[in-house]
C-alpha positions in Angstrom: -68.2 -120.8 -95.1 -66.9 -118.7 -97.9 -69.8 -117.6 -100.8 -69.2 -116.4 -104.5 -70.1 -112.9 -105.3 -72.9 -112.9 -108.0 -71.4 -112.3 -111.6 -72.4 -108.9 -113.0 -73.3 -109.3 -116.8 -71.1 -106.8 -118.5 -73.9 -105.4 -120.1 -75.2 -103.6 -117.1 -72.0 -101.8 -117.0 -72.9 -100.1 -120.6 -74.6 -96.9 -121.2 -77.2 -96.9 -124.5 -75.3 -94.9 -127.2 -76.6 -92.4 -129.4 -75.9 -92.0 -133.4 -75.2 -88.7 -134.3 -75.0 -89.1 -137.6 -76.8 -86.4 -139.1 -80.0 -87.9 -141.4 -79.8 -85.4 -144.5 -83.3 -87.2 -145.7 -84.6 -85.9 -141.8 -82.9 -83.0 -141.8 -83.9 -81.5 -145.4 -87.2 -83.6 -145.7 -86.0 -85.0 -148.9 -85.2 -88.3 -149.7 -82.3 -88.9 -152.5 -84.7 -89.5 -155.1 -86.7 -86.5 -154.6 -83.4 -84.3 -154.6 -82.2 -86.1 -158.0 -85.6 -85.2 -159.5 -85.7 -81.2 -158.1 -82.0 -81.2 -159.2 -82.8 -81.9 -162.9 -85.8 -79.6 -162.7 -83.4 -76.8 -161.7 -80.8 -77.7 -164.2 -83.0 -77.7 -166.6 -84.5 -74.2 -165.9 -81.0 -72.7 -165.6 -79.8 -74.4 -169.1 -82.6 -72.8 -170.9 -81.9 -69.4 -169.2 -78.3 -69.8 -169.7 -79.1 -70.8 -173.4 -81.3 -67.7 -173.8 -78.9 -65.0 -172.1 -76.0 -66.7 -173.9 -77.9 -65.8 -177.0 -78.4 -62.1 -176.2 -75.2 -61.9 -175.0 -73.4 -62.8 -178.4 -75.3 -60.4 -180.1 -73.3 -57.6 -178.1 -70.2 -58.9 -178.7 -68.2 -58.4 -181.8 -65.4 -61.1 -182.9 -62.2 -60.4 -180.7 -64.2 -58.4 -178.3 -64.0 -59.2 -174.2 -66.3 -58.1 -171.5 -64.8 -58.5 -167.9 -67.4 -59.5 -165.5 -67.2 -58.2 -161.9 -69.5 -57.9 -158.8 -70.2 -54.5 -156.9 -66.9 -54.5 -155.0 -65.0 -54.7 -158.1 -64.2 -58.7 -157.9 -63.5 -60.3 -161.2 -65.7 -62.8 -161.4 -65.1 -64.2 -165.1 -64.9 -63.2 -168.7 -67.4 -63.1 -171.9 -65.5 -62.9 -175.1 -65.8 -63.9 -178.6 -63.3 -65.5 -180.6 -61.6 -63.7 -183.7 -62.5 -66.0 -186.7 -59.0 -67.8 -188.2 -58.4 -67.0 -191.5 -57.8 -69.6 -194.3 -57.1 -69.5 -198.1 -59.4 -71.6 -200.3 -58.7 -72.8 -204.2 -61.8 -72.3 -206.3 -60.4 -73.7 -209.3 -58.8 -77.2 -209.3 -56.7 -76.4 -212.3 -55.1 -73.5 -210.7 -54.3 -75.7 -207.4 -52.7 -78.6 -209.8 -50.7 -75.8 -211.9 -49.3 -74.5 -208.6 -48.7 -78.1 -207.3 -45.8 -78.6 -210.1 -44.4 -75.1 -209.6 -43.5 -76.2 -205.9 -42.6 -79.2 -207.0 -45.5 -81.2 -204.8 -47.0 -84.4 -205.4 -50.1 -84.9 -207.3 -52.3 -88.0 -206.0 -55.0 -89.3 -208.1 -58.2 -90.1 -206.4 -61.8 -91.1 -207.1 -64.9 -88.6 -207.8 -67.0 -87.9 -204.7 -70.1 -90.1 -205.0 -72.5 -87.3 -206.5 -70.2 -87.1 -209.3 -71.6 -88.6 -212.7 -68.1 -90.0 -213.0 -68.2 -92.1 -209.8 -70.8 -94.2 -211.4 -68.9 -94.3 -214.6 -65.7 -95.7 -213.0 -67.9 -98.5 -210.7 -69.6 -99.6 -213.9 -66.1 -100.2 -215.6 -64.7 -102.1 -212.9 -67.7 -104.3 -212.5 -67.9 -105.5 -216.0 -64.2 -106.3 -216.1 -62.9 -107.0 -212.5 -66.0 -107.8 -210.5 -63.9 -109.7 -208.0 -62.5 -106.4 -206.6 -66.0 -105.5 -205.1 -67.2 -106.6 -201.9 -71.0 -107.9 -202.0 -73.5 -106.5 -199.5 -77.1 -105.5 -198.6 -78.5 -102.4 -197.8 -78.7 -101.1 -194.3 -82.5 -101.3 -194.5 -82.8 -104.8 -195.7 -80.2 -106.0 -193.1 -82.7 -104.0 -190.5 -85.7 -106.2 -191.9 -83.6 -109.3 -191.4 -82.3 -108.6 -188.1 -86.1 -108.0 -187.1 -86.9 -111.4 -188.5 -84.3 -113.4 -186.7 -84.7 -111.7 -183.6 -88.7 -112.0 -183.7 -87.8 -115.8 -184.4 -85.5 -116.0 -181.3 -87.7 -114.5 -178.6 -90.4 -117.1 -179.6 -88.7 -119.9 -180.6 -85.4 -119.6 -178.8 -83.8 -120.9 -182.2 -81.2 -118.7 -183.7 -79.8 -120.0 -187.4 -76.2 -120.6 -188.6 -74.4 -117.0 -188.7 -76.3 -115.5 -186.5 -75.8 -114.2 -182.6 -78.2 -112.2 -180.4 -76.1 -108.9 -178.9 -77.3 -106.1 -176.5 -78.5 -103.2 -178.6 -78.1 -100.7 -175.9 -76.1 -100.3 -172.8 -78.3 -99.8 -169.5 -78.8 -96.2 -168.5 -80.7 -94.2 -165.8 -83.3 -91.6 -166.9 -84.9 -88.6 -164.6 -88.5 -87.9 -166.2 -90.2 -85.1 -164.4 -93.9 -85.5 -164.4 -95.7 -82.7 -167.0 -99.1 -83.1 -165.3 -100.5 -79.6 -164.3 -100.5 -80.8 -160.6 -96.8 -82.2 -160.5 -95.8 -79.5 -162.2 -97.2 -76.9 -159.7 -95.9 -79.1 -157.1 -92.3 -79.0 -158.4 -92.6 -75.4 -158.8 -93.5 -75.0 -154.9 -90.7 -77.3 -153.8 -88.0 -75.7 -156.0 -89.0 -72.1 -154.4 -89.2 -73.9 -151.1 -85.9 -75.2 -151.8 -84.1 -72.3 -153.4 -84.1 -70.6 -150.3 -81.5 -73.1 -149.0 -79.5 -74.4 -152.0 -78.2 -77.1 -149.5 -82.0 -78.8 -149.2 -81.2 -80.3 -153.0 -77.4 -80.9 -152.5 -77.6 -83.4 -149.4 -75.8 -80.2 -147.5 -72.7 -80.5 -149.9 -71.0 -77.3 -150.4 -71.5 -75.6 -154.0 -68.4 -74.4 -155.4 
């Protein structure tokens, strides 16, 4: 009499697998949020130092100067230079400017005076008396802000919106990084930055910096 051999489950032949993908959070002891906050602190320190030392270097360079920067082995690392200002001729007398324009056959255009010029208000007054239809009616920015605030408050409370108004986003969403400012937190950040500075990879997630 024939007997059937018992069927072996495929899972019995499978060897346990191991995930060899490096876990940067475990490898360097810092998670993503910690790295981002520390990077922000380091960048703040570097920017402040860079700004101060750049100002000192600017004092040492005259317009047109260029300084080549090398390492101890003479390898060029970059340059620091101060640009030579371009020159331009500026006419300080409008009558002279118009006279020369006529001599060269250039077109002379008429324009309104600046708002600070008293003549500007005189022109507006004359136009308003005889040609009021040329003006657009409006209200000040301060009054617009006042009315906008009143309408927004009413909408937030009752959900009602007057005809001619709509609710829009006043700003876009953005992520912000804020470092704690109390003494203990600042000391902890300083300690972690000092520890991390021995290996930049700790706060760059192992990525190569160039």
